[in-house]
N, C-alpha and C positions, 0 to 999 in steps of 0.2 A: 537473431532478435527484434524485434518492433522497440519501439518504446511505449513506457508508462510513463502520461497525460493524467491531470489533476481531471475526474467528471470518471477514471476507467472500474470500471468493478471491475474485484482483483479476487481471487481467495485466500483469506487470512486464515494461521494456524496461531489462536494465540497459546498464553502463559512459554515466552520465549517459541514457543514452533510445535511446540510439545501434545495441544490438541486438534479434534478434527476439526479441519479446515471449514471456512462458514465465504460467503457470498459477501463480499463488504463493496466499500465503495470510498475509491480516493481525494479526500478532501484538500489533500496538503502534502508539495514533496518539497525538502530541502535535501540538495546534497554534502558532503559535511568537507568540509578540509580534507578531511585526510580520515582514511581505517576506523572504525568505530572511535572517532567524537564526533560533541553535539552540537559542536561550532561548525555553520555551514549557510545556505545562500538559501534561498526559496526559488524556487524554478516552476514553471507547468507543466516540463516534464525531462524524463531523460532513460537514458538508454536502457532496455531492464538487464545491461549485461554488468550494472553499476547498482543495479538491486541488488543482486544473489550478494552481496557482501553488506557492512556495514559502514559502507559511504552512505548511505541513503536512510531516511527518515522519512513518511508517511504519518497524513494525519491520516483516520481512516469513520468513517460512519457507522458502527455496524448494523444501523439497522436500515436495511435494506429490502427488497423483495425480490422477484419478479418486476412487481407491480408501479417502482423506483422505490425514493425515502421511503420511513420511516422518523417521525419528529425525536432527537436526545441519540443521546447513542455514541457520543465523537470520543476518539482514542488516539492511540497512537502507536505505529512499531517499525522494528527495524527492518529494514527491506528483506531482508534474507526469512522475515518469518510469510511474505507475501508471492504468490505468483500468479501468474494469468490467467484469469476466469476461462472454460469456457464457453467457443463460440455465440452458444446459442444463451447462453446465460446473458449478458451485456443486453 
């Protein structure tokens, strides 16, 4: 698996992963000191194998469609709540 990078489009499932997935854009990435920790360092890119745990927190912009960002709607999510978007969605 490749890398998650700031600016990537991803599929995000809200409500701790229980809602249907929707397309969002990553606006920030934090690599945490330990799995489940909220303390860490900002980074521009991280390996997807780390994203599958609670080792990564991402800032996401919920306002995105195929034409680009829509103003407003910033949120954060644990790594397990996101997955790579299909290639044609980027």
